[in-house]
Backbone as a printed PyTorch tensor [residue, N CA C, xyz], in Angstrom:
tensor([[[-19.0060,  10.9900,  15.0020],
         [-19.4100,  11.9070,  13.9400],
         [-18.2070,  12.5650,  13.2760]],

        [[-17.2160,  12.9400,  14.0740],
         [-16.0220,  13.5790,  13.5170],
         [-15.2900,  12.6270,  12.5700]],

        [[-15.1770,  11.3620,  12.9890],
         [-14.5030,  10.3840,  12.1400],
         [-15.2900,  10.1410,  10.8610]],

        [[-16.6000,  10.0700,  10.9720],
         [-17.4460,   9.8830,   9.7800],
         [-17.2700,  11.0450,   8.8120]],

        [[-17.1710,  12.2590,   9.3270],
         [-16.9480,  13.4280,   8.4860],
         [-15.5830,  13.3460,   7.8110]],

        [[-14.5790,  12.9060,   8.5520],
         [-13.2310,  12.7610,   7.9810],
         [-13.2400,  11.7590,   6.8380]],

        [[-13.8790,  10.6280,   7.0470],
         [-13.9530,   9.5900,   6.0140],
         [-14.6860,  10.0910,   4.7810]],

        [[-15.7900,  10.8040,   5.0010],
         [-16.5870,  11.3210,   3.8870],
         [-15.7880,  12.3210,   3.0470]],

        [[-14.9200,  13.1050,   3.6900],
         [-14.1600,  14.1400,   2.9790],
         [-12.9170,  13.5930,   2.2620]],

        [[-12.5810,  12.3190,   2.4890],
         [-11.4080,  11.7510,   1.8070],
         [-11.5610,  11.8060,   0.2900]],

        [[-12.7940,  11.7610,  -0.1990],
         [-13.0330,  11.7630,  -1.6440],
         [-13.1500,  13.1700,  -2.2210]],

        [[-13.4200,  14.1520,  -1.3620],
         [-13.7000,  15.4960,  -1.8820],
         [-12.6800,  16.5460,  -1.4640]],

        [[-12.2090,  16.4850,  -0.2250],
         [-11.2690,  17.4880,   0.2650],
         [-10.3530,  16.8620,   1.3090]],

        [[ -9.1330,  16.5840,   0.9150],
         [ -8.1910,  15.9480,   1.8430],
         [ -7.8440,  16.8520,   3.0110]],

        [[ -7.8170,  18.1570,   2.7600],
         [ -7.5300,  19.0870,   3.8540],
         [ -8.6220,  19.0440,   4.9150]],

        [[ -9.8750,  19.0110,   4.4700],
         [-10.9840,  18.8950,   5.4150],
         [-10.9560,  17.5480,   6.1210]],

        [[-10.6270,  16.5050,   5.3830],
         [-10.5200,  15.1720,   5.9860],
         [ -9.4710,  15.1790,   7.0900]],

        [[ -8.3440,  15.8250,   6.8150],
         [ -7.2820,  15.9120,   7.8200],
         [ -7.7660,  16.6380,   9.0750]],

        [[ -8.4520,  17.7650,   8.8950],
         [ -8.9340,  18.5430,  10.0390],
         [ -9.9110,  17.7400,  10.8950]],

        [[-10.8730,  17.0830,  10.2440],
         [-11.8440,  16.2820,  10.9850],
         [-11.1600,  15.0970,  11.6760]],

        [[-10.2070,  14.4750,  10.9960],
         [ -9.5130,  13.3240,  11.5780],
         [ -8.6770,  13.7340,  12.7870]],

        [[ -8.0490,  14.9000,  12.7160],
         [ -7.2820,  15.3890,  13.8730],
         [ -8.2030,  15.6070,  15.0780]],

        [[ -9.3480,  16.2070,  14.8300],
         [-10.2970,  16.4370,  15.9210],
         [-10.8530,  15.1180,  16.4540]],

        [[-11.1240,  14.1820,  15.5400],
         [-11.6340,  12.8670,  15.9590],
         [-10.6140,  12.1340,  16.8250]],

        [[ -9.3410,  12.2100,  16.4280],
         [ -8.2870,  11.5390,  17.1840],
         [ -8.1280,  12.1730,  18.5660]],

        [[ -8.1490,  13.4990,  18.6050],
         [ -8.0150,  14.2060,  19.8770],
         [ -9.1560,  13.8310,  20.8180]],

        [[-10.3730,  13.8110,  20.2950],
         [-11.5450,  13.4820,  21.1060],
         [-11.5050,  12.0300,  21.5800]],

        [[-11.1420,  11.1210,  20.6700],
         [-11.1070,   9.6970,  21.0360],
         [-10.0460,   9.4260,  22.0950]],

        [[ -8.8800,  10.0310,  21.9350],
         [ -7.8030,   9.8110,  22.9110],
         [ -8.1730,  10.3400,  24.2910]],

        [[ -8.7870,  11.5210,  24.3330],
         [ -9.0940,  12.1440,  25.6230],
         [-10.2600,  11.4680,  26.3320]],

        [[-11.2420,  11.0120,  25.5790],
         [-12.4470,  10.4600,  26.2220],
         [-12.4710,   8.9370,  26.2920]],

        [[-11.7550,   8.2690,  25.3860],
         [-11.8260,   6.8050,  25.3200],
         [-10.4940,   6.1070,  25.5740]],

        [[ -9.3900,   6.8370,  25.3840],
         [ -8.0800,   6.2570,  25.6530],
         [ -7.3060,   5.9280,  24.3890]],

        [[ -5.9880,   5.7500,  24.5100],
         [ -5.1170,   5.5760,  23.3490],
         [ -5.2890,   4.2640,  22.5940]],

        [[ -5.8880,   3.2600,  23.2290],
         [ -6.0190,   1.9530,  22.5840],
         [ -7.4460,   1.6050,  22.1800]],

        [[ -8.3520,   2.5640,  22.3000],
         [ -9.7460,   2.3010,  21.9380],
         [ -9.8970,   2.1590,  20.4310]],

        [[-10.9080,   1.4130,  20.0170],
         [-11.1880,   1.2010,  18.5960],
         [-11.3800,   2.5240,  17.8500]],

        [[-12.0520,   3.4860,  18.4920],
         [-12.2730,   4.7860,  17.8440],
         [-10.9580,   5.5250,  17.6240]],

        [[-10.0250,   5.3810,  18.5630],
         [ -8.7040,   6.0000,  18.4180],
         [ -7.9510,   5.3510,  17.2600]],

        [[ -8.0320,   4.0360,  17.1910],
         [ -7.3870,   3.3050,  16.0920],
         [ -7.9140,   3.7640,  14.7400]],

        [[ -9.2310,   3.8880,  14.6150],
         [ -9.8430,   4.3130,  13.3550],
         [ -9.3980,   5.7260,  12.9650]],

        [[ -9.3670,   6.6130,  13.9510],
         [ -8.9750,   7.9960,  13.6780],
         [ -7.5020,   8.0830,  13.2920]],

        [[ -6.6650,   7.2890,  13.9460],
         [ -5.2490,   7.2160,  13.5750],
         [ -5.0880,   6.8110,  12.1190]],

        [[ -5.8190,   5.7740,  11.7350],
         [ -5.7360,   5.2520,  10.3740],
         [ -6.1760,   6.2940,   9.3500]],

        [[ -7.2870,   6.9590,   9.6190],
         [ -7.8330,   7.9400,   8.6780],
         [ -6.9320,   9.1660,   8.5780]],

        [[ -6.4060,   9.6320,   9.7090],
         [ -5.5200,  10.7920,   9.6780],
         [ -4.2300,  10.4690,   8.9320]],

        [[ -3.6540,   9.3060,   9.1820],
         [ -2.4350,   8.9100,   8.4670],
         [ -2.6930,   8.8450,   6.9690]],

        [[ -3.8530,   8.3220,   6.5770],
         [ -4.1930,   8.2260,   5.1610],
         [ -4.3550,   9.6100,   4.5350]],

        [[ -5.0760,  10.4960,   5.2170],
         [ -5.2870,  11.8470,   4.6890],
         [ -3.9620,  12.5720,   4.4940]],

        [[ -3.0600,  12.4110,   5.4370],
         [ -1.7410,  13.0460,   5.3230],
         [ -0.9300,  12.4360,   4.1860]],

        [[ -0.9760,  11.1090,   4.1050],
         [ -0.2040,  10.4170,   3.0590],
         [ -0.6740,  10.8170,   1.6690]],

        [[ -1.9850,  10.9260,   1.4820],
         [ -2.5310,  11.2830,   0.1760],
         [ -2.2170,  12.7300,  -0.2070]],

        [[ -1.9180,  13.5550,   0.7920],
         [ -1.5150,  14.9380,   0.5230],
         [ -0.0030,  15.0760,   0.3310]],

        [[  0.7040,  13.9550,   0.4470],
         [  2.1510,  13.9980,   0.3060],
         [  2.8810,  14.4160,   1.5680]],

        [[  2.1730,  14.4360,   2.7050],
         [  2.7860,  14.8220,   3.9830],
         [  3.3280,  13.5800,   4.6840]],

        [[  4.3240,  12.9800,   4.0530],
         [  4.8140,  11.6880,   4.5360],
         [  5.4680,  11.7860,   5.9120]],

        [[  6.1850,  12.8880,   6.1780],
         [  6.8660,  13.0270,   7.4640],
         [  5.8790,  13.0960,   8.6220]],

        [[  4.7250,  13.6960,   8.3790],
         [  3.6900,  13.7550,   9.4190],
         [  2.9420,  12.4390,   9.5260]],

        [[  2.7690,  11.7710,   8.4030],
         [  2.0080,  10.5220,   8.3870],
         [  2.7660,   9.3750,   9.0510]],

        [[  4.1010,   9.3730,   8.9260],
         [  4.8870,   8.2150,   9.3680],
         [  4.7110,   7.8720,  10.8470]],

        [[  4.8620,   8.8260,  11.7910],
         [  4.7030,   8.4270,  13.2000],
         [  3.3030,   7.9220,  13.5290]],

        [[  2.2950,   8.4430,  12.8440],
         [  0.9310,   7.9460,  13.0530],
         [  0.7910,   6.5230,  12.5240]],

        [[  1.3740,   6.2750,  11.3510],
         [  1.3270,   4.9320,  10.7680],
         [  2.0790,   3.9280,  11.6350]],

        [[  3.2020,   4.3540,  12.1950],
         [  3.9700,   3.4790,  13.0870],
         [  3.1790,   3.1610,  14.3560]],

        [[  2.5200,   4.1760,  14.8680],
         [  1.6960,   3.9610,  16.0670],
         [  0.5400,   3.0230,  15.7730]],

        [[ -0.0380,   3.1360,  14.5810],
         [ -1.1510,   2.2680,  14.2080],
         [ -0.7130,   0.8080,  14.1590]],

        [[  0.4880,   0.5530,  13.6650],
         [  1.0240,  -0.8190,  13.6670],
         [  1.0900,  -1.3490,  15.0900]],

        [[  1.5850,  -0.5220,  16.0080],
         [  1.7050,  -0.9420,  17.4040],
         [  0.3340,  -1.2360,  18.0160]],

        [[ -0.6340,  -0.3520,  17.7660],
         [ -1.9760,  -0.5280,  18.3270],
         [ -2.6230,  -1.8010,  17.7920]],

        [[ -2.5390,  -2.0050,  16.4710],
         [ -3.1770,  -3.1920,  15.8900],
         [ -2.4740,  -4.4810,  16.2990]],

        [[ -1.1760,  -4.4170,  16.4850],
         [ -0.4560,  -5.5990,  16.9480],
         [ -0.9310,  -5.9930,  18.3390]],

        [[ -1.1340,  -4.9950,  19.2020],
         [ -1.6360,  -5.2780,  20.5540],
         [ -3.0690,  -5.7980,  20.5190]],

        [[ -3.8900,  -5.1980,  19.6680],
         [ -5.3190,  -5.5540,  19.6290],
         [ -5.5630,  -6.9140,  18.9810]],

        [[ -4.9400,  -7.1200,  17.8180],
         [ -5.3130,  -8.2590,  16.9700],
         [ -4.2090,  -9.3080,  16.8020]],

        [[ -2.9850,  -8.9590,  17.1540],
         [ -1.8750,  -9.8800,  16.9640],
         [ -1.0390,  -9.5120,  15.7440]],

        [[  0.1870,  -9.9860,  15.7300],
         [  1.1320,  -9.6240,  14.6790],
         [  0.7710, -10.2200,  13.3290]],

        [[  0.0130, -11.3280,  13.3230],
         [ -0.2860, -11.9890,  12.0510],
         [ -1.7310, -11.7950,  11.6100]],

        [[ -2.4040, -10.7710,  12.1350],
         [ -3.7660, -10.4580,  11.6900],
         [ -3.7040,  -9.6020,  10.4250]],

        [[ -4.6190,  -9.8250,   9.4730],
         [ -4.6060,  -9.0190,   8.2390],
         [ -4.6840,  -7.5150,   8.4670]],

        [[ -5.4060,  -7.0730,   9.5090],
         [ -5.4810,  -5.6330,   9.7710],
         [ -4.1120,  -5.0740,  10.1640]],

        [[ -3.3250,  -5.8730,  10.8680],
         [ -1.9550,  -5.4760,  11.1840],
         [ -1.1140,  -5.4670,   9.9060]],

        [[ -1.3610,  -6.4480,   9.0470],
         [ -0.6570,  -6.4840,   7.7600],
         [ -0.9280,  -5.2510,   6.9280]],

        [[ -2.1840,  -4.7870,   6.9290],
         [ -2.5410,  -3.5780,   6.1770],
         [ -1.8060,  -2.3750,   6.7510]],

        [[ -1.7240,  -2.2820,   8.0780],
         [ -1.0000,  -1.1750,   8.7090],
         [  0.4850,  -1.2150,   8.3360]],

        [[  1.0620,  -2.3960,   8.3060],
         [  2.4630,  -2.5470,   7.8870],
         [  2.6480,  -2.1260,   6.4350]],

        [[  1.7220,  -2.5530,   5.5760],
         [  1.7700,  -2.2210,   4.1430],
         [  1.6930,  -0.7040,   3.9350]],

        [[  0.7680,  -0.0490,   4.6420],
         [  0.6310,   1.4010,   4.5040],
         [  1.8570,   2.1340,   5.0400]],

        [[  2.4240,   1.6040,   6.1170],
         [  3.6600,   2.1600,   6.6690],
         [  4.7830,   2.0630,   5.6460]],

        [[  4.8790,   0.9090,   4.9940],
         [  5.9160,   0.7070,   3.9790],
         [  5.7500,   1.6760,   2.8110]],

        [[  4.4970,   1.9590,   2.4300],
         [  4.2700,   2.8850,   1.3140],
         [  4.7620,   4.2940,   1.6400]],

        [[  4.6280,   4.7000,   2.8860],
         [  5.1650,   6.0000,   3.3060],
         [  6.6880,   5.9910,   3.1830]],

        [[  7.3120,   4.9230,   3.6500],
         [  8.7680,   4.8160,   3.5860],
         [  9.2670,   4.7890,   2.1370]],

        [[  8.5080,   4.1400,   1.2540],
         [  8.8670,   4.1400,  -0.1690],
         [  8.8450,   5.5630,  -0.7050]],

        [[  7.8050,   6.3130,  -0.3660],
         [  7.6980,   7.7040,  -0.8190],
         [  8.8370,   8.5530,  -0.2840]],

        [[  9.3670,   8.1830,   0.8820],
         [ 10.4840,   8.9200,   1.4700],
         [ 11.8380,   8.4410,   0.9520]],

        [[ 11.8350,   7.3810,   0.1530],
         [ 13.0900,   6.8330,  -0.3590],
         [ 13.8230,   5.9440,   0.6270]],

        [[ 13.1360,   5.5090,   1.6850],
         [ 13.7560,   4.6180,   2.6750],
         [ 13.4610,   3.1650,   2.2870]],

        [[ 14.1220,   2.7170,   1.2420],
         [ 13.7420,   1.4490,   0.6170],
         [ 14.0910,   0.2180,   1.4550]],

        [[ 15.2150,   0.2340,   2.1450],
         [ 15.5980,  -0.9300,   2.9480],
         [ 14.6080,  -1.1590,   4.0850]],

        [[ 14.2350,  -0.0830,   4.7730],
         [ 13.2720,  -0.2030,   5.8660],
         [ 11.8930,  -0.5600,   5.3280]],

        [[ 11.5380,   0.0230,   4.1850],
         [ 10.2470,  -0.2980,   3.5680],
         [ 10.1620,  -1.7790,   3.2290]],

        [[ 11.2500,  -2.3410,   2.7230],
         [ 11.2650,  -3.7620,   2.3570],
         [ 11.0350,  -4.6570,   3.5650]],

        [[ 11.5850,  -4.2770,   4.7140],
         [ 11.3860,  -5.0770,   5.9300],
         [  9.9050,  -5.1180,   6.3140]],

        [[  9.2710,  -3.9430,   6.3060],
         [  7.8710,  -3.8810,   6.7030],
         [  6.9620,  -4.5430,   5.6710]],

        [[  7.2550,  -4.3050,   4.3870],
         [  6.4360,  -4.9260,   3.3380],
         [  6.6010,  -6.4340,   3.3530]],

        [[  7.7990,  -6.9030,   3.6640],
         [  8.0130,  -8.3410,   3.7770],
         [  7.1810,  -8.9520,   4.8940]],

        [[  7.0680,  -8.2350,   6.0050],
         [  6.2260,  -8.7070,   7.1130],
         [  4.7550,  -8.7130,   6.7080]],

        [[  4.3320,  -7.6580,   6.0090],
         [  2.9470,  -7.6010,   5.5400],
         [  2.6520,  -8.7430,   4.5750]],

        [[  3.5730,  -8.9910,   3.6680],
         [  3.4030, -10.0600,   2.6880],
         [  3.2480, -11.4180,   3.3720]],

        [[  4.0650, -11.6670,   4.3890],
         [  3.9810, -12.9370,   5.1100],
         [  2.6070, -13.1010,   5.7610]],

        [[  2.0780, -12.0210,   6.3290],
         [  0.7470, -12.0630,   6.9490],
         [ -0.3230, -12.3610,   5.9040]],

        [[ -0.2830, -11.6360,   4.7930],
         [ -1.3020, -11.8030,   3.7520],
         [ -1.2730, -13.2030,   3.1490]],

        [[ -0.0780, -13.7110,   2.8920],
         [  0.0280, -15.0430,   2.3110],
         [ -0.5270, -16.1010,   3.2580]],

        [[ -0.2200, -15.9360,   4.5400],
         [ -0.6600, -16.9220,   5.5350],
         [ -2.1650, -16.8570,   5.7800]],

        [[ -2.6920, -15.6450,   5.9100],
         [ -4.0780, -15.4700,   6.3250],
         [ -5.0680, -15.3160,   5.1700]],

        [[ -4.6120, -14.7630,   4.0420],
         [ -5.5230, -14.4710,   2.9380],
         [ -5.2750, -15.3140,   1.6940]],

        [[ -4.0840, -15.8770,   1.5800],
         [ -3.7850, -16.7350,   0.4400],
         [ -2.9860, -16.0260,  -0.6460]],

        [[ -2.4110, -16.8340,  -1.5310],
         [ -1.4990, -16.3230,  -2.5650],
         [ -2.1830, -15.4480,  -3.5930]],

        [[ -3.4870, -15.6190,  -3.7820],
         [ -4.1810, -14.9130,  -4.8620],
         [ -5.0990, -13.7830,  -4.3840]],

        [[ -4.9800, -13.3920,  -3.1290],
         [ -5.7550, -12.2600,  -2.6260],
         [ -5.1230, -10.9540,  -3.1130]],

        [[ -5.9570,  -9.9210,  -3.2910],
         [ -5.4110,  -8.6490,  -3.7900],
         [ -4.4000,  -8.0390,  -2.8220]],

        [[ -4.6170,  -8.1790,  -1.4980],
         [ -3.6340,  -7.6310,  -0.5520],
         [ -2.2740,  -8.2840,  -0.7320]],

        [[ -2.2710,  -9.5780,  -1.0020],
         [ -1.0190, -10.2870,  -1.2770],
         [ -0.3850,  -9.7370,  -2.5480]],

        [[ -1.2100,  -9.5290,  -3.5730],
         [ -0.7160,  -8.9830,  -4.8350],
         [ -0.1080,  -7.5960,  -4.6400]],

        [[ -0.7750,  -6.7540,  -3.8330],
         [ -0.2810,  -5.3950,  -3.5970],
         [  1.0610,  -5.4170,  -2.8740]],

        [[  1.2100,  -6.3180,  -1.9120],
         [  2.4820,  -6.4260,  -1.1990],
         [  3.5860,  -6.9460,  -2.1220]],

        [[  3.2690,  -7.9220,  -2.9560],
         [  4.2350,  -8.4250,  -3.9350],
         [  4.6600,  -7.3200,  -4.8990]],

        [[  3.6810,  -6.5290,  -5.3540],
         [  3.9810,  -5.4180,  -6.2620],
         [  4.9400,  -4.4280,  -5.5970]],

        [[  4.6560,  -4.0850,  -4.3370],
         [  5.5210,  -3.1310,  -3.6440],
         [  6.9200,  -3.6770,  -3.4290]],

        [[  7.0290,  -4.9650,  -3.1310],
         [  8.3570,  -5.5710,  -2.9950],
         [  9.1250,  -5.4600,  -4.3110]],

        [[  8.4330,  -5.7190,  -5.4150],
         [  9.0670,  -5.5850,  -6.7200],
         [  9.4760,  -4.1590,  -7.0070]],

        [[  8.6130,  -3.2010,  -6.6350],
         [  8.9180,  -1.7830,  -6.8620],
         [ 10.1270,  -1.3380,  -6.0490]],

        [[ 10.2060,  -1.8130,  -4.8130],
         [ 11.3630,  -1.4780,  -3.9620],
         [ 12.6450,  -2.0160,  -4.5830]],

        [[ 12.6040,  -3.2600,  -5.0300],
         [ 13.7930,  -3.8810,  -5.6310],
         [ 14.1930,  -3.1770,  -6.9260]],

        [[ 13.2140,  -2.6810,  -7.6750],
         [ 13.5330,  -1.8730,  -8.8630],
         [ 14.3180,  -0.6350,  -8.4720]],

        [[ 13.8730,   0.0470,  -7.4200],
         [ 14.5650,   1.2440,  -6.9480],
         [ 15.9920,   0.9280,  -6.5070]],

        [[ 16.1770,  -0.2860,  -5.9970],
         [ 17.5010,  -0.7170,  -5.5420],
         [ 18.3350,  -1.3390,  -6.6660]],

        [[ 17.7770,  -1.3180,  -7.8790],
         [ 18.4420,  -1.8560,  -9.0800],
         [ 18.7180,  -3.3580,  -8.9770]],

        [[ 17.8730,  -4.0610,  -8.2420],
         [ 17.9580,  -5.5180,  -8.1390],
         [ 16.9130,  -6.0960,  -9.0830]],

        [[ 17.2250,  -6.0590, -10.3640],
         [ 16.2190,  -6.2780, -11.3990],
         [ 15.7290,  -7.7220, -11.4830]],

        [[ 16.6100,  -8.6740, -11.2900],
         [ 16.1930, -10.0750, -11.3620],
         [ 15.2500, -10.4220, -10.2140]],

        [[ 15.5860,  -9.9530,  -9.0070],
         [ 14.7110, -10.1910,  -7.8630],
         [ 13.3810,  -9.4650,  -8.0390]],

        [[ 13.4600,  -8.2490,  -8.5620],
         [ 12.2330,  -7.4840,  -8.8110],
         [ 11.3220,  -8.2290,  -9.7800]],

        [[ 11.9080,  -8.7820, -10.8250],
         [ 11.1260,  -9.5280, -11.8130],
         [ 10.3410, -10.6580, -11.1600]],

        [[ 10.9870, -11.3870, -10.2550],
         [ 10.3340, -12.5190,  -9.5970],
         [  9.1030, -12.0680,  -8.8060]],

        [[  9.2610, -11.0150,  -8.0170],
         [  8.1260, -10.5130,  -7.2330],
         [  7.0280,  -9.9740,  -8.1400]],

        [[  7.4150,  -9.2700,  -9.1880],
         [  6.4130,  -8.6590, -10.0700],
         [  5.6470,  -9.7080, -10.8710]],

        [[  6.2920, -10.7870, -11.2520],
         [  5.5730, -11.8760, -11.9310],
         [  4.5430, -12.5020, -10.9910]],

        [[  4.9340, -12.6740,  -9.7340],
         [  3.9890, -13.2110,  -8.7470],
         [  2.8480, -12.2270,  -8.4880]],

        [[  3.1760, -10.9330,  -8.4370],
         [  2.1430,  -9.9090,  -8.2500],
         [  1.1650,  -9.9190,  -9.4110]],

        [[  1.6920, -10.0300, -10.6320],
         [  0.8340, -10.0450, -11.8140],
         [ -0.0930, -11.2500, -11.7980]],

        [[  0.4500, -12.4120, -11.4560],
         [ -0.3700, -13.6260, -11.4060],
         [ -1.4890, -13.4910, -10.3700]],

        [[ -1.1610, -12.9110,  -9.2140],
         [ -2.1670, -12.7410,  -8.1640],
         [ -3.2270, -11.7130,  -8.5770]],

        [[ -2.8030, -10.6350,  -9.2220],
         [ -3.7640,  -9.6190,  -9.6680],
         [ -4.6680, -10.1680, -10.7630]],

        [[ -4.1240, -10.9900, -11.6320],
         [ -4.9460, -11.5630, -12.7000],
         [ -6.0430, -12.4550, -12.1330]],

        [[ -5.8030, -13.0130, -10.9520],
         [ -6.8010, -13.8800, -10.3330],
         [ -7.7570, -13.1080,  -9.4280]],

        [[ -7.3370, -11.9460,  -8.9490],
         [ -8.1630, -11.2180,  -7.9820],
         [ -8.8570,  -9.9890,  -8.5640]],

        [[ -8.4850,  -9.5820,  -9.7860],
         [ -9.0540,  -8.3830, -10.4010],
         [ -9.6610,  -8.6920, -11.7640]],

        [[-10.5180,  -7.7910, -12.2290],
         [-11.0520,  -7.9130, -13.5770],
         [ -9.9470,  -7.6560, -14.5960]],

        [[-10.0590,  -8.2250, -15.8130],
         [ -8.9620,  -8.1530, -16.7990],
         [ -8.4690,  -6.7410, -17.1330]],

        [[ -9.3490,  -5.7470, -17.1370],
         [ -8.9270,  -4.4130, -17.5440],
         [ -8.6190,  -3.4670, -16.4060]],

        [[ -8.4220,  -3.9780, -15.1950],
         [ -8.1910,  -3.1160, -14.0390],
         [ -6.8520,  -2.3880, -14.1810]],

        [[ -6.8520,  -1.0890, -13.8460],
         [ -5.6390,  -0.2750, -14.0110],
         [ -4.4750,  -0.7420, -13.1340]],

        [[ -4.7910,  -1.3800, -12.0220],
         [ -3.7170,  -1.8880, -11.1660],
         [ -2.8430,  -2.9000, -11.9070]],

        [[ -3.4490,  -3.6470, -12.8280],
         [ -2.6700,  -4.5780, -13.6560],
         [ -1.6360,  -3.8220, -14.4850]],

        [[ -2.0280,  -2.6640, -15.0190],
         [ -1.1050,  -1.8780, -15.8400],
         [  0.1030,  -1.4240, -15.0360]],

        [[ -0.0990,  -1.0790, -13.7650],
         [  1.0160,  -0.6370, -12.9290],
         [  2.0580,  -1.7430, -12.7740]],

        [[  1.5850,  -2.9540, -12.5320],
         [  2.5160,  -4.0810, -12.3750],
         [  3.1560,  -4.4450, -13.7120]],

        [[  2.3920,  -4.3890, -14.7810],
         [  2.9510,  -4.6600, -16.1070],
         [  4.0430,  -3.6550, -16.4610]],

        [[  3.8270,  -2.3940, -16.1380],
         [  4.8510,  -1.3640, -16.3860],
         [  6.1370,  -1.6780, -15.6350]],

        [[  6.0010,  -2.0110, -14.3500],
         [  7.1890,  -2.3040, -13.5580],
         [  7.9000,  -3.5580, -14.0380]],

        [[  7.1260,  -4.5610, -14.4300],
         [  7.7270,  -5.7820, -14.9650],
         [  8.4740,  -5.4760, -16.2580]],

        [[  7.8940,  -4.6360, -17.0940],
         [  8.5580,  -4.2260, -18.3250],
         [  9.8790,  -3.5330, -18.0280]],

        [[  9.8830,  -2.6740, -17.0240],
         [ 11.1100,  -1.9630, -16.6350],
         [ 12.1760,  -2.9320, -16.1420]],

        [[ 11.7670,  -3.9060, -15.3280],
         [ 12.7140,  -4.8910, -14.7950],
         [ 13.3380,  -5.7170, -15.9170]],

        [[ 12.5290,  -6.0910, -16.9010],
         [ 13.0320,  -6.8830, -18.0310],
         [ 13.9390,  -6.0490, -18.9290]],

        [[ 13.5380,  -4.8130, -19.1960],
         [ 14.3390,  -3.9320, -20.0380],
         [ 15.7190,  -3.6980, -19.4300]],

        [[ 15.7710,  -3.5360, -18.1120],
         [ 17.0460,  -3.3000, -17.4240],
         [ 17.9670,  -4.5160, -17.4980]],

        [[ 17.3900,  -5.6870, -17.7710],
         [ 18.1950,  -6.9130, -17.9200],
         [ 18.5360,  -7.1880, -19.3800]],

        [[ 18.2080,  -6.2460, -20.2680],
         [ 18.5170,  -6.4090, -21.6850],
         [ 17.5360,  -7.2840, -22.4270]],

        [[ 16.3500,  -7.4860, -21.8620],
         [ 15.3500,  -8.3660, -22.4800],
         [ 14.2300,  -7.4980, -23.0690]],

        [[ 14.6210,  -6.7120, -24.0670],
         [ 13.7220,  -5.7000, -24.6220],
         [ 12.4750,  -6.2890, -25.2830]],

        [[ 12.6190,  -7.4300, -25.9440],
         [ 11.4720,  -8.0290, -26.6310],
         [ 10.3760,  -8.3800, -25.6230]],

        [[ 10.7720,  -9.0220, -24.5160],
         [  9.8000,  -9.3530, -23.4670],
         [  9.2370,  -8.0860, -22.8350]],

        [[ 10.1170,  -7.1140, -22.5970],
         [  9.6970,  -5.8670, -21.9680],
         [  8.6280,  -5.1630, -22.7970]],

        [[  8.8210,  -5.1360, -24.0950],
         [  7.8870,  -4.4520, -24.9840],
         [  6.5220,  -5.1350, -24.9740]],

        [[  6.5290,  -6.4420, -24.8550],
         [  5.2610,  -7.1890, -24.8120],
         [  4.4150,  -6.7550, -23.6160]],

        [[  5.0310,  -6.6400, -22.4520],
         [  4.2960,  -6.2330, -21.2650],
         [  3.9160,  -4.7550, -21.3150]],

        [[  4.7860,  -3.9410, -21.9090],
         [  4.4810,  -2.5130, -22.0460],
         [  3.2650,  -2.3100, -22.9450]],

        [[  3.1980,  -3.0590, -24.0410],
         [  2.0390,  -2.9450, -24.9440],
         [  0.7550,  -3.3530, -24.2310]],

        [[  0.8410,  -4.3790, -23.4180],
         [ -0.3440,  -4.8270, -22.6990],
         [ -0.7990,  -3.7550, -21.6980]],

        [[  0.1620,  -3.1390, -21.0020],
         [ -0.1700,  -2.0640, -20.0530],
         [ -0.8140,  -0.8850, -20.7860]],

        [[ -0.2430,  -0.5200, -21.9070],
         [ -0.7840,   0.5990, -22.6900],
         [ -2.2070,   0.2920, -23.1540]],

        [[ -2.4490,  -0.9630, -23.5210],
         [ -3.7860,  -1.3720, -23.9650],
         [ -4.8110,  -1.2420, -22.8450]],

        [[ -4.4280,  -1.6130, -21.6450],
         [ -5.3350,  -1.5040, -20.5010],
         [ -5.6610,  -0.0350, -20.2280]],

        [[ -4.6380,   0.8200, -20.2600],
         [ -4.8680,   2.2500, -20.0260],
         [ -5.7600,   2.8610, -21.1030]],

        [[ -5.5140,   2.4680, -22.3360],
         [ -6.3200,   2.9960, -23.4340],
         [ -7.7840,   2.5860, -23.2880]],

        [[ -7.9870,   1.3390, -22.9270],
         [ -9.3540,   0.8240, -22.7530],
         [-10.0610,   1.5240, -21.5910]],

        [[ -9.2740,   1.8600, -20.5610],
         [ -9.8580,   2.5270, -19.3960],
         [ -9.9830,   4.0290, -19.5640]],

        [[ -9.4230,   4.5440, -20.6420],
         [ -9.4630,   5.9900, -20.8980],
         [ -8.5140,   6.7610, -20.0140]],

        [[ -7.4800,   6.0860, -19.5340],
         [ -6.5310,   6.7320, -18.6140],
         [ -5.3490,   7.3020, -19.3840]]])
C-alpha cells in the first residue's frame, strides 16, 4: 500500500511520493529483506522521486543499489537492468559527471540493442543520452552520429509529432552548428520548432 501511494503521488506531489517511498522501502527491507521484489520497487520509486525533485546526490546511491539488485535478480543483460543503468546515467549527467555517465549509458545501450532491437524507444533514449553527453564534452562529430541514430529510432518508435523528437532534433542542430554546418542545423531546428508549436509547448 505504501508503494502504491508513492507511485500515485508521482504525478501530483513529489514530496509526498518521496515520503511514501521512504516508508515503503523501510518496511520492505525490514520485513522482506534487501533483495525482495518489493524492496526493488521501492528503491526504484524513491530514486525517481528524488531525481525529479533535483535531489541527485540523494538519488545516486539508491540508483546504484538498484543496478546491483537487478543485476543479481535478472542478469546484466536484462532490459530492467538496462533501465536502471540508464536512470543512473541520467543522474550522473545532471551532476556533470559525463565520463562516468557515458560508461553506464553505453552499457544500457548495449543491453537495449541486444534485447529490444535498434528501433525500440529505450534504445533511442540511450542513443540520445550518449549524443547529449558527447555534446557536453564538445565531441560534436561523435555526438552527431549518436543523435542521427537516436532520431531514426524515435521516428520508428514514436508518433510523428512527439515532443521527444524535438529534443533530439534540437541536440542534432546544436551538434551540426558547432561543426559550422549552419544550413543543416537550421533545417533540424525548424523541424523541432514545428513539433513544439503543433504540440502547444
